[in-house]
C-alpha positions as CSV (number, residue, x, y, z in Angstrom):
1,X,-69.2,82.6,-119.4
2,X,-66.1,83.4,-121.4
3,X,-63.4,81.1,-122.4
4,X,-59.8,81.9,-121.4
5,X,-58.3,80.0,-124.3
6,X,-56.0,82.3,-126.5
7,X,-57.1,82.8,-130.1
8,X,-55.1,81.2,-133.0
9,X,-53.7,84.5,-134.0
10,X,-52.3,85.2,-130.6
11,X,-50.7,81.7,-130.3
12,X,-49.1,82.2,-133.8
13,X,-47.8,85.6,-132.8
14,X,-46.3,84.2,-129.6
15,X,-44.6,81.3,-131.4
16,X,-43.3,83.7,-134.1
17,X,-41.9,86.0,-131.3
18,X,-40.2,83.0,-129.6
19,X,-38.6,81.9,-132.9
20,X,-37.4,85.4,-133.7
21,X,-36.1,86.3,-130.3
22,X,-34.7,83.0,-129.0
23,X,-34.4,80.2,-131.5
24,X,-32.9,82.1,-134.5
25,X,-30.3,84.0,-132.5
26,X,-29.3,80.8,-130.7
27,X,-28.8,78.9,-134.0
28,X,-26.8,81.8,-135.5
29,X,-24.6,81.9,-132.4
30,X,-23.9,78.2,-132.3
31,X,-23.2,78.1,-136.0
32,X,-20.6,80.8,-135.6
33,X,-17.1,79.6,-134.5
34,X,-15.5,76.3,-133.7
35,X,-15.3,76.1,-129.9
36,X,-17.4,74.1,-127.6
37,X,-21.0,75.2,-127.0
38,X,-21.3,77.2,-123.8
39,X,-24.1,78.9,-121.7
40,X,-21.7,80.9,-119.6
41,X,-18.1,82.1,-119.9
42,X,-16.9,79.9,-117.0
43,X,-18.0,76.8,-119.1
44,X,-15.1,77.4,-121.5
45,X,-11.6,76.1,-120.6
46,X,-9.4,79.0,-119.4
47,X,-12.5,81.2,-119.3
48,X,-10.5,84.3,-118.5
49,X,-8.7,84.0,-121.9
50,X,-11.4,82.1,-123.7
51,X,-14.8,83.7,-123.2
52,X,-18.2,82.4,-124.3
53,X,-18.8,84.3,-127.6
54,X,-22.4,85.0,-128.7
55,X,-23.2,86.4,-132.2
56,X,-25.6,88.2,-131.8
57,X,-24.7,89.2,-128.3
58,X,-28.3,88.7,-126.9
59,X,-28.3,85.0,-127.9
60,X,-28.9,82.5,-125.1
61,X,-26.1,80.1,-126.2
62,X,-22.6,80.7,-127.6
63,X,-19.4,79.0,-128.3
64,X,-16.0,79.2,-126.7
65,X,-13.8,81.7,-128.6
66,X,-10.9,79.2,-129.0
67,X,-10.9,75.5,-129.4
68,X,-9.0,74.0,-126.5
69,X,-8.9,70.2,-126.5
């Protein structure tokens, strides 16, 4: 009978891909700018004028383009 557990190399590759494709772009996007953290453009005040900006654009999380308090 064979085991269905993934090998250590496969797990390491999956964790590395998760870091490279999700965590790092999200950290870069949140570190850029001064606005509130946003997941969608509608989360920013006056969202038509103040979009949720993500750098790089494929990041999961961004910041509002302008700080509105």
